[in-house]
Backbone as a chain_set.jsonl record, in Angstrom:
{"seq": "MLPCYFANMAPPIAKRLGILKFLDKPVDFNFKIKNQPILGKHKTLRGFIVGIIVAICVCIFQKYLFRFDFFFKISLLNYDKVNAFLFGLLMGFGSLFGDSVGSFIKRRFKKPEGRSFIFLDQLCFVMGALLFSSFIYLPNTEHIIFILVVTFFLHILVNHIGYWLKIQENKW", "coords": {"N": [[-51.856, -44.261, 74.565], [-49.525, -44.976, 73.439], [-46.957, -44.787, 74.824], [-47.143, -47.033, 76.502], [-47.431, -49.153, 74.632], [-45.004, -48.969, 73.203], [-43.198, -49.354, 75.288], [-43.699, -52.018, 75.855], [-42.861, -53.21, 73.499], [-40.169, -52.627, 73.403], [-38.272, -54.276, 74.988], [-37.721, -56.874, 73.545], [-36.587, -55.823, 71.232], [-34.385, -54.404, 72.211], [-32.936, -56.563, 73.194], [-32.394, -57.949, 70.813], [-30.792, -56.062, 69.526], [-28.679, -55.998, 71.229], [-28.408, -54.159, 73.274], [-27.334, -52.753, 76.336], [-26.286, -55.182, 77.482], [-25.166, -56.086, 79.881], [-27.168, -55.884, 81.695], [-28.79, -57.986, 81.294], [-30.253, -59.762, 83.048], [-32.375, -61.937, 84.85], [-35.407, -60.637, 86.19], [-36.59, -61.935, 88.279], [-34.452, -63.112, 89.461], [-33.882, -65.784, 89.026], [-35.239, -67.228, 90.956], [-37.529, -69.651, 92.301], [-40.875, -70.943, 92.603], [-42.306, -73.635, 94.031], [-40.702, -75.243, 92.386], [-41.039, -74.024, 89.934], [-40.295, -71.379, 87.691], [-40.506, -67.979, 88.838], [-41.062, -65.744, 87.174], [-39.486, -66.124, 84.89], [-36.756, -66.362, 82.507], [-37.059, -64.532, 80.441], [-37.988, -62.107, 81.338], [-36.32, -59.408, 82.056], [-33.869, -57.287, 83.753], [-32.765, -55.515, 81.951], [-34.825, -55.35, 80.033], [-36.869, -54.137, 81.558], [-35.684, -51.651, 82.245], [-34.996, -50.516, 79.716], [-37.542, -50.523, 78.512], [-38.978, -48.757, 80.191], [-37.499, -46.382, 79.864], [-37.912, -45.933, 77.12], [-40.714, -45.561, 77.113], [-40.905, -43.187, 78.6], [-39.531, -41.426, 76.893], [-41.217, -41.513, 74.62], [-43.527, -40.405, 75.702], [-42.651, -37.819, 76.39], [-42.108, -36.904, 73.83], [-44.702, -36.97, 72.79], [-45.818, -34.962, 74.342], [-44.435, -32.782, 73.323], [-45.466, -32.785, 70.687], [-48.075, -32.145, 71.251], [-48.48, -29.424, 71.214], [-49.055, -28.778, 68.653], [-51.771, -28.2, 66.497], [-53.206, -30.386, 65.26], [-52.423, -32.683, 66.76], [-53.167, -31.828, 69.27], [-55.949, -31.842, 69.043], [-56.531, -34.579, 68.749], [-55.689, -35.795, 71.055], [-56.255, -37.52, 74.09], [-55.334, -36.898, 76.526], [-54.458, -34.033, 78.39], [-51.63, -32.62, 77.863], [-50.502, -30.27, 78.758], [-51.089, -30.084, 81.396], [-49.839, -32.158, 82.649], [-47.12, -33.977, 84.002], [-44.904, -35.088, 81.852], [-42.677, -36.776, 82.039], [-43.146, -38.222, 84.437], [-45.639, -39.386, 83.822], [-44.919, -40.987, 81.62], [-43.098, -42.672, 82.895], [-44.822, -44.03, 84.69], [-46.579, -45.242, 82.85], [-44.781, -46.852, 81.386], [-43.581, -48.478, 83.41], [-45.923, -49.627, 84.439], [-46.87, -51.038, 82.199], [-44.84, -52.972, 81.834], [-44.901, -54.196, 84.325], [-47.522, -55.231, 84.314], [-47.25, -57.039, 82.181], [-45.427, -58.748, 83.358], [-46.974, -59.789, 85.438], [-48.724, -61.285, 83.908], [-46.872, -63.176, 82.941], [-46.184, -64.399, 85.355], [-48.629, -65.643, 86.009], [-48.837, -67.363, 83.802], [-46.631, -69.059, 84.292], [-47.58, -70.353, 86.567], [-49.569, -71.869, 85.441], [-48.022, -73.611, 84.174], [-47.112, -73.023, 81.615], [-44.744, -72.951, 79.069], [-41.958, -70.641, 78.752], [-42.303, -67.932, 76.509], [-44.387, -69.07, 75.141], [-47.71, -68.687, 73.924], [-50.597, -67.307, 75.565], [-53.729, -66.887, 75.276], [-55.465, -63.797, 75.451], [-54.298, -63.136, 77.992], [-51.624, -62.578, 77.255], [-52.116, -60.538, 75.448], [-53.417, -58.518, 76.86], [-52.622, -58.04, 79.561], [-50.379, -56.323, 79.839], [-51.343, -53.828, 78.971], [-53.389, -53.369, 80.773], [-51.939, -53.152, 83.121], [-50.529, -50.798, 82.559], [-52.66, -48.97, 82.376], [-53.601, -49.135, 84.991], [-51.409, -48.193, 86.636], [-50.929, -45.656, 85.494], [-53.276, -44.431, 86.075], [-53.197, -42.871, 88.291], [-52.585, -40.415, 87.381], [-54.036, -40.025, 85.011], [-57.095, -41.35, 83.944], [-58.761, -42.965, 81.485], [-62.173, -42.705, 80.233], [-64.842, -45.158, 80.581], [-65.745, -46.069, 78.037], [-63.545, -45.456, 76.418], [-61.617, -47.092, 77.608], [-62.613, -49.674, 77.059], [-62.477, -49.586, 74.271], [-59.69, -49.289, 73.976], [-58.798, -51.771, 75.043], [-59.955, -53.637, 73.241], [-58.859, -52.847, 70.736], [-56.138, -53.085, 71.369], [-55.886, -55.845, 71.79], [-56.089, -57.001, 69.163], [-54.155, -55.49, 67.815], [-51.823, -56.161, 69.211], [-51.45, -58.857, 68.491], [-51.045, -58.55, 65.718], [-48.711, -56.904, 65.667], [-46.881, -58.59, 66.97], [-46.76, -60.693, 65.107], [-45.528, -59.332, 62.997], [-43.102, -58.702, 64.286], [-42.126, -61.306, 64.584], [-41.775, -62.087, 61.903], [-39.791, -60.291, 61.262], [-37.765, -61.308, 62.69], [-37.439, -60.519, 65.333], [-39.063, -61.285, 67.398], [-39.492, -64.486, 68.975], [-41.688, -66.085, 68.75], [-44.862, -66.148, 67.0], [-46.983, -65.017, 68.408]], "CA": [[-51.353, -45.576, 74.923], [-48.253, -45.249, 72.758], [-45.851, -45.126, 75.736], [-47.36, -48.413, 76.939], [-47.136, -50.063, 73.519], [-43.566, -48.947, 72.911], [-42.516, -49.988, 76.424], [-43.873, -53.455, 75.708], [-42.095, -53.661, 72.335], [-38.75, -52.297, 73.532], [-37.355, -55.314, 75.467], [-37.16, -57.785, 72.548], [-35.742, -55.078, 70.296], [-33.123, -54.163, 72.924], [-32.221, -57.852, 73.216], [-31.928, -58.217, 69.446], [-29.72, -55.108, 69.214], [-27.584, -56.172, 72.181], [-28.301, -52.961, 74.106], [-27.202, -52.969, 77.791], [-26.16, -56.62, 77.736], [-24.812, -56.371, 81.269], [-28.414, -55.912, 82.471], [-29.581, -59.134, 80.838], [-30.413, -60.612, 84.234], [-33.804, -62.1, 85.144], [-35.974, -59.818, 87.261], [-36.887, -62.822, 89.42], [-33.157, -63.631, 89.909], [-33.967, -67.246, 88.868], [-35.915, -67.883, 92.074], [-38.632, -70.507, 91.884], [-41.952, -71.305, 93.514], [-42.673, -75.036, 93.748], [-39.847, -75.682, 91.288], [-41.416, -73.307, 88.722], [-39.79, -69.993, 87.714], [-41.495, -66.97, 89.227], [-41.408, -65.07, 85.92], [-38.731, -66.728, 83.803], [-35.57, -65.633, 82.056], [-37.379, -63.506, 79.449], [-38.279, -60.836, 82.013], [-34.99, -59.023, 82.512], [-33.621, -55.908, 84.185], [-32.578, -54.74, 80.715], [-36.138, -55.108, 79.454], [-37.573, -53.147, 82.374], [-35.04, -50.341, 82.139], [-35.16, -50.005, 78.352], [-38.96, -50.263, 78.306], [-39.363, -47.541, 80.912], [-36.853, -45.24, 79.193], [-38.617, -45.717, 75.85], [-42.031, -44.993, 77.434], [-40.691, -41.797, 78.998], [-39.19, -40.674, 75.677], [-42.427, -41.406, 73.796], [-44.43, -39.474, 76.374], [-42.086, -36.472, 76.227], [-42.324, -36.559, 72.427], [-46.123, -36.673, 72.655], [-46.032, -33.637, 74.946], [-43.934, -31.828, 72.329], [-46.423, -32.746, 69.578], [-49.348, -31.628, 71.747], [-48.625, -27.993, 70.924], [-49.537, -28.634, 67.28], [-53.227, -28.275, 66.491], [-53.688, -31.73, 64.927], [-52.204, -33.575, 67.903], [-53.974, -31.295, 70.364], [-57.327, -32.269, 68.822], [-56.723, -36.038, 68.865], [-55.172, -36.279, 72.341], [-57.165, -37.715, 75.22], [-54.653, -36.353, 77.688], [-54.012, -32.65, 78.278], [-50.215, -32.646, 78.227], [-50.133, -29.033, 79.436], [-51.35, -30.25, 82.828], [-49.268, -33.434, 83.063], [-45.676, -34.164, 83.976], [-44.703, -36.128, 80.84], [-41.699, -37.742, 82.545], [-43.82, -39.089, 85.405], [-46.656, -40.173, 83.128], [-44.197, -42.007, 80.857], [-42.569, -43.627, 83.874], [-45.931, -44.863, 85.161], [-47.062, -46.063, 81.725], [-43.77, -47.86, 81.085], [-43.498, -49.448, 84.501], [-47.189, -50.352, 84.496], [-46.897, -51.967, 81.075], [-43.926, -54.087, 82.102], [-45.423, -54.875, 85.504], [-48.666, -56.019, 83.858], [-46.72, -58.154, 81.393], [-44.812, -59.679, 84.318], [-48.081, -60.484, 86.104], [-49.132, -62.299, 82.941], [-45.857, -64.243, 82.961], [-46.342, -65.104, 86.631], [-49.804, -66.512, 85.87], [-48.49, -68.415, 82.84], [-45.759, -70.044, 84.962], [-48.423, -71.153, 87.48], [-50.286, -72.815, 84.58], [-46.954, -74.415, 83.582], [-46.879, -72.676, 80.218], [-43.325, -72.643, 78.84], [-41.638, -69.26, 78.399], [-42.436, -67.618, 75.096], [-45.618, -69.652, 74.595], [-48.822, -67.752, 74.048], [-51.739, -67.573, 76.442], [-54.677, -65.928, 74.699], [-55.963, -62.689, 76.269], [-53.309, -62.761, 78.998], [-50.504, -61.953, 76.555], [-52.532, -59.352, 74.727], [-54.059, -57.473, 77.654], [-52.032, -57.763, 80.884], [-49.479, -55.171, 79.813], [-52.099, -52.585, 78.854], [-54.121, -53.184, 82.028], [-50.949, -52.637, 84.072], [-50.27, -49.395, 82.225], [-53.841, -48.193, 82.774], [-53.655, -49.107, 86.455], [-50.382, -47.317, 87.205], [-51.078, -44.279, 85.012], [-54.557, -43.885, 86.553], [-52.905, -41.864, 89.313], [-52.509, -39.146, 86.671], [-55.134, -39.938, 84.048], [-57.848, -42.576, 83.707], [-59.757, -42.761, 80.426], [-63.521, -43.128, 80.592], [-65.123, -46.577, 80.337], [-65.79, -46.326, 76.593], [-62.174, -45.444, 75.909], [-60.925, -48.283, 78.12], [-63.089, -50.822, 76.263], [-61.877, -49.413, 72.944], [-58.253, -49.575, 74.115], [-58.617, -53.213, 75.238], [-60.292, -54.349, 71.995], [-57.848, -52.517, 69.728], [-54.863, -53.651, 71.806], [-55.91, -57.299, 71.57], [-55.772, -57.301, 67.762], [-52.903, -54.828, 67.48], [-50.743, -56.952, 69.806], [-51.252, -60.035, 67.637], [-50.461, -58.079, 64.464], [-47.334, -56.441, 65.899], [-46.047, -59.755, 67.263], [-46.517, -61.382, 63.837], [-44.506, -58.547, 62.288], [-41.846, -58.946, 65.006], [-41.682, -62.668, 64.257], [-41.28, -62.077, 60.522], [-38.538, -59.518, 61.253], [-36.856, -62.069, 63.552], [-37.269, -59.841, 66.612], [-39.779, -62.157, 68.32], [-39.269, -65.904, 68.744], [-42.979, -66.689, 68.413], [-45.764, -65.227, 66.302], [-47.762, -64.32, 69.429]], "C": [[-50.0, -45.88, 74.268], [-47.091, -45.52, 73.715], [-45.944, -46.572, 76.235], [-46.957, -49.401, 75.837], [-45.637, -50.13, 73.232], [-42.755, -49.566, 74.049], [-42.581, -51.505, 76.305], [-43.062, -54.02, 74.54], [-40.583, -53.512, 72.529], [-37.861, -53.453, 74.002], [-36.848, -56.297, 74.404], [-36.274, -57.088, 71.523], [-34.387, -54.798, 70.937], [-32.287, -55.441, 72.979], [-31.611, -58.136, 71.855], [-30.747, -57.315, 69.08], [-28.526, -55.218, 70.156], [-27.361, -54.959, 73.072], [-28.249, -53.358, 75.581], [-27.136, -54.452, 78.165], [-25.883, -56.953, 79.2], [-26.051, -56.406, 82.173], [-29.329, -57.075, 82.063], [-29.673, -60.177, 81.953], [-31.905, -60.739, 84.533], [-34.246, -61.259, 86.333], [-36.245, -60.675, 88.497], [-35.633, -63.48, 89.991], [-33.129, -65.155, 89.939], [-34.561, -67.963, 90.079], [-37.118, -68.653, 91.552], [-39.652, -70.658, 92.995], [-42.402, -72.705, 93.104], [-41.987, -75.537, 92.482], [-40.24, -75.084, 89.924], [-40.825, -71.904, 88.793], [-40.891, -69.023, 88.128], [-41.992, -66.247, 87.976], [-40.745, -65.742, 84.731], [-37.624, -65.813, 83.32], [-35.858, -64.554, 81.018], [-37.715, -62.148, 80.06], [-36.992, -60.38, 82.69], [-34.935, -57.575, 82.998], [-33.457, -55.01, 82.964], [-33.933, -54.386, 80.105], [-36.916, -54.049, 80.214], [-36.989, -51.759, 82.174], [-35.237, -49.739, 80.752], [-36.625, -49.658, 78.086], [-39.417, -48.981, 78.971], [-38.753, -46.302, 80.25], [-37.57, -44.921, 77.888], [-39.983, -45.076, 76.11], [-41.909, -43.518, 77.818], [-40.403, -40.937, 77.766], [-40.409, -40.472, 74.777], [-43.372, -40.377, 74.396], [-43.93, -38.031, 76.247], [-42.276, -35.996, 74.786], [-43.793, -36.218, 72.167], [-46.45, -35.294, 73.233], [-45.558, -32.551, 73.988], [-44.945, -31.673, 71.187], [-47.753, -32.112, 69.972], [-49.554, -30.146, 71.418], [-49.071, -27.728, 69.489], [-51.028, -28.981, 67.233], [-53.749, -29.696, 66.232], [-53.574, -32.667, 66.127], [-52.996, -33.125, 69.131], [-55.406, -31.829, 70.257], [-57.532, -33.773, 69.026], [-56.252, -36.611, 70.203], [-56.285, -36.424, 73.366], [-56.634, -37.008, 76.453], [-54.236, -34.913, 77.423], [-52.566, -32.585, 78.786], [-49.737, -31.357, 78.889], [-50.272, -29.155, 80.948], [-50.705, -31.503, 83.411], [-47.746, -33.381, 83.011], [-45.398, -35.359, 83.058], [-43.713, -37.194, 81.313], [-42.383, -38.736, 83.483], [-44.873, -39.965, 84.739], [-46.009, -41.292, 82.309], [-43.62, -43.089, 81.757], [-43.665, -44.583, 84.347], [-46.469, -45.763, 84.06], [-46.072, -47.192, 81.424], [-43.681, -48.921, 82.161], [-44.772, -50.285, 84.573], [-47.305, -51.387, 83.399], [-46.039, -53.205, 81.358], [-44.342, -54.875, 83.339], [-46.601, -55.777, 85.11], [-48.237, -57.224, 83.045], [-46.086, -59.202, 82.304], [-45.877, -60.451, 85.102], [-48.603, -61.589, 85.194], [-48.164, -63.468, 82.906], [-45.954, -65.074, 84.234], [-47.513, -66.088, 86.543], [-49.509, -67.66, 84.908], [-47.589, -69.476, 83.469], [-46.572, -70.928, 85.907], [-49.236, -72.178, 86.699], [-49.315, -73.715, 83.809], [-46.798, -74.219, 82.067], [-45.401, -72.358, 80.048], [-43.129, -71.175, 78.438], [-41.745, -69.074, 76.892], [-43.681, -68.202, 74.454], [-46.775, -68.702, 74.852], [-49.899, -68.259, 75.005], [-52.754, -66.49, 76.079], [-55.279, -65.002, 75.765], [-54.928, -62.215, 77.295], [-52.145, -62.015, 78.337], [-50.895, -60.615, 75.93], [-52.992, -58.214, 75.639], [-53.411, -57.151, 78.995], [-51.175, -56.502, 80.873], [-50.253, -53.855, 79.752], [-52.915, -52.32, 80.125], [-53.182, -52.673, 83.121], [-50.66, -51.174, 83.827], [-51.447, -48.514, 82.634], [-53.915, -48.058, 84.292], [-52.667, -48.096, 87.03], [-50.544, -45.87, 86.753], [-52.383, -43.641, 85.489], [-54.361, -42.882, 87.683], [-52.854, -40.464, 88.693], [-53.698, -38.968, 85.732], [-55.77, -41.308, 83.877], [-58.877, -42.286, 82.624], [-61.143, -43.197, 80.902], [-63.747, -44.581, 80.156], [-65.138, -46.917, 78.85], [-64.388, -46.379, 75.996], [-61.41, -46.686, 76.371], [-61.337, -49.515, 77.32], [-62.477, -50.764, 74.865], [-60.393, -49.785, 72.977], [-58.012, -51.082, 74.231], [-58.896, -53.993, 73.952], [-59.222, -54.11, 70.932], [-56.506, -53.149, 70.093], [-54.799, -55.146, 71.549], [-55.459, -57.632, 70.147], [-54.438, -56.687, 67.332], [-51.703, -55.618, 68.009], [-50.427, -58.176, 68.946], [-50.574, -59.63, 66.332], [-48.998, -57.687, 64.644], [-46.414, -57.619, 66.21], [-45.79, -60.595, 66.014], [-45.432, -60.653, 63.041], [-43.145, -58.74, 62.95], [-41.274, -60.321, 64.722], [-41.088, -62.715, 62.85], [-39.971, -61.305, 60.395], [-37.456, -60.155, 62.119], [-36.501, -61.331, 64.833], [-37.908, -60.69, 67.718], [-39.492, -63.62, 67.967], [-40.552, -66.622, 68.331], [-43.877, -65.654, 67.757], [-46.614, -64.433, 67.281], [-47.796, -65.15, 70.62]], "O": [[-49.407, -46.928, 74.522], [-46.294, -46.417, 73.441], [-44.925, -47.249, 76.371], [-46.231, -50.363, 76.089], [-45.076, -51.21, 73.044], [-41.743, -50.224, 73.806], [-41.613, -52.195, 76.624], [-42.625, -55.17, 74.583], [-39.807, -54.209, 71.876], [-36.768, -53.61, 73.459], [-35.643, -56.545, 74.354], [-35.328, -57.681, 71.005], [-33.352, -54.938, 70.284], [-31.067, -55.395, 72.825], [-30.445, -58.519, 71.757], [-29.814, -57.751, 68.407], [-27.484, -54.608, 69.918], [-26.256, -54.748, 73.572], [-29.028, -54.201, 76.027], [-27.848, -54.908, 79.059], [-26.321, -57.991, 79.696], [-25.983, -56.907, 83.295], [-30.497, -57.124, 82.448], [-29.227, -61.315, 81.805], [-32.629, -59.745, 84.475], [-33.553, -61.179, 87.348], [-36.141, -60.195, 89.626], [-35.724, -64.31, 90.896], [-32.442, -65.753, 90.767], [-34.404, -69.176, 90.216], [-37.656, -68.34, 90.49], [-39.334, -70.517, 94.176], [-42.825, -72.925, 91.969], [-42.607, -76.168, 91.626], [-39.818, -75.587, 88.882], [-40.85, -71.29, 89.859], [-42.063, -69.223, 87.807], [-43.197, -66.15, 87.747], [-41.368, -65.912, 83.683], [-37.565, -64.638, 83.682], [-34.984, -63.733, 80.737], [-37.721, -61.14, 79.353], [-36.616, -60.885, 83.748], [-35.811, -56.761, 82.706], [-33.949, -53.882, 82.943], [-34.156, -53.243, 79.706], [-37.543, -53.175, 79.617], [-37.727, -50.798, 81.958], [-35.608, -48.572, 80.631], [-36.918, -48.616, 77.501], [-40.163, -48.202, 78.378], [-39.429, -45.284, 80.098], [-37.81, -43.752, 77.586], [-40.37, -44.146, 75.402], [-42.725, -42.696, 77.4], [-40.965, -39.852, 77.614], [-40.61, -39.385, 74.235], [-43.952, -39.568, 73.673], [-44.727, -37.122, 76.016], [-42.571, -34.825, 74.549], [-44.096, -35.291, 71.415], [-47.261, -34.554, 72.676], [-46.206, -31.513, 73.856], [-45.244, -30.554, 70.77], [-48.475, -31.6, 69.117], [-50.691, -29.677, 71.355], [-49.424, -26.601, 69.141], [-51.475, -29.943, 67.859], [-54.653, -30.151, 66.932], [-54.531, -33.364, 66.466], [-53.44, -33.949, 69.929], [-56.004, -32.221, 71.26], [-58.614, -34.191, 69.44], [-56.41, -37.807, 70.446], [-57.148, -35.555, 73.491], [-57.398, -36.574, 77.315], [-53.717, -34.604, 76.35], [-52.322, -32.506, 79.99], [-48.679, -31.345, 79.518], [-49.639, -28.408, 81.694], [-50.994, -31.872, 84.549], [-47.163, -32.811, 82.089], [-45.629, -36.506, 83.441], [-43.888, -38.377, 81.022], [-42.218, -39.948, 83.34], [-44.989, -41.149, 85.053], [-46.501, -42.42, 82.306], [-43.65, -44.273, 81.422], [-43.461, -45.796, 84.398], [-46.783, -46.927, 84.311], [-46.469, -48.341, 81.232], [-43.703, -50.117, 81.871], [-44.713, -51.503, 84.746], [-47.785, -52.495, 83.636], [-46.471, -54.338, 81.144], [-44.155, -56.091, 83.393], [-46.669, -56.936, 85.52], [-48.794, -58.311, 83.199], [-46.197, -60.401, 82.05], [-45.698, -61.634, 85.394], [-48.89, -62.695, 85.651], [-48.585, -64.623, 82.847], [-45.824, -66.298, 84.2], [-47.389, -67.24, 86.959], [-49.889, -68.802, 85.169], [-47.763, -70.666, 83.208], [-46.29, -72.119, 86.037], [-49.562, -73.241, 87.228], [-49.713, -74.472, 82.923], [-46.402, -75.134, 81.345], [-44.856, -71.565, 80.816], [-44.021, -70.554, 77.859], [-41.337, -69.932, 76.109], [-43.999, -67.855, 73.317], [-46.813, -68.005, 75.866], [-50.075, -69.46, 75.212], [-52.651, -65.343, 76.514], [-55.56, -65.446, 76.879], [-54.712, -61.012, 77.442], [-51.735, -60.952, 78.804], [-50.096, -59.679, 75.893], [-52.959, -57.055, 75.228], [-53.639, -56.062, 79.523], [-51.243, -55.7, 81.805], [-49.874, -52.879, 80.4], [-53.108, -51.165, 80.505], [-53.58, -51.856, 83.952], [-50.555, -50.391, 84.77], [-51.248, -47.428, 83.178], [-54.252, -46.995, 84.812], [-53.05, -47.236, 87.823], [-50.32, -44.951, 87.541], [-52.575, -42.436, 85.324], [-55.276, -42.121, 87.996], [-53.052, -39.46, 89.378], [-54.292, -37.892, 85.666], [-55.075, -42.307, 83.689], [-59.766, -41.456, 82.816], [-61.267, -43.963, 81.857], [-62.923, -45.154, 79.443], [-64.599, -47.948, 78.447], [-64.084, -47.241, 75.171], [-60.641, -47.264, 75.603], [-60.483, -50.318, 76.944], [-62.015, -51.778, 74.341], [-59.906, -50.508, 72.108], [-57.111, -51.612, 73.581], [-58.15, -54.911, 73.612], [-58.737, -55.052, 70.306], [-55.816, -53.686, 69.227], [-53.76, -55.659, 71.133], [-54.557, -58.447, 69.951], [-53.684, -57.297, 66.575], [-50.683, -55.729, 67.329], [-49.26, -58.486, 68.707], [-49.634, -60.29, 65.888], [-48.143, -58.095, 63.858], [-45.272, -57.639, 65.751], [-44.705, -61.158, 65.872], [-44.532, -61.28, 62.482], [-42.142, -58.922, 62.261], [-40.057, -60.479, 64.628], [-40.031, -63.308, 62.632], [-39.141, -61.611, 59.539], [-36.363, -59.607, 62.263], [-35.401, -61.49, 65.363], [-37.373, -60.801, 68.821], [-39.275, -63.952, 66.801], [-40.506, -67.644, 67.647], [-43.69, -64.449, 67.927], [-46.938, -63.278, 67.007], [-48.401, -64.767, 71.622]]}, "num_chains": 1, "name": "protein.A"}
């Protein structure tokens, strides 16, 4: 799940570092539904592109590590049988797509951008990554439940750290 997690973390870091500023354009192009933003200004082309690139890089790095015995033993995915570029692309896009679905739902509930919505914020991105990457690999039910539970708490912890490091605007 590391490509998914890193894809989700990459957009605010890219914003903070000023990477690809020219792509800092909302994915929804500021269109609205019933006078509400579709996604909002926090979901940008820069975030999607950087997130996907980071996910691909993480996946390629994982494939490299897979040849070492320790990583081979702890991997759920057999990287020898997987196109790491494609898997990273699907994980990254799925993560950002899932996060965008969460934003879409939050806008329909009139939640302001950047405000938390319990469970939605913590799980939409990982469910999107699982959905899109399932074309290549789908973990078993036990692993999916484990991933969702761990992700819920890990997301809150990482967002608190991002807030303290002034990368995130809100704690979660």
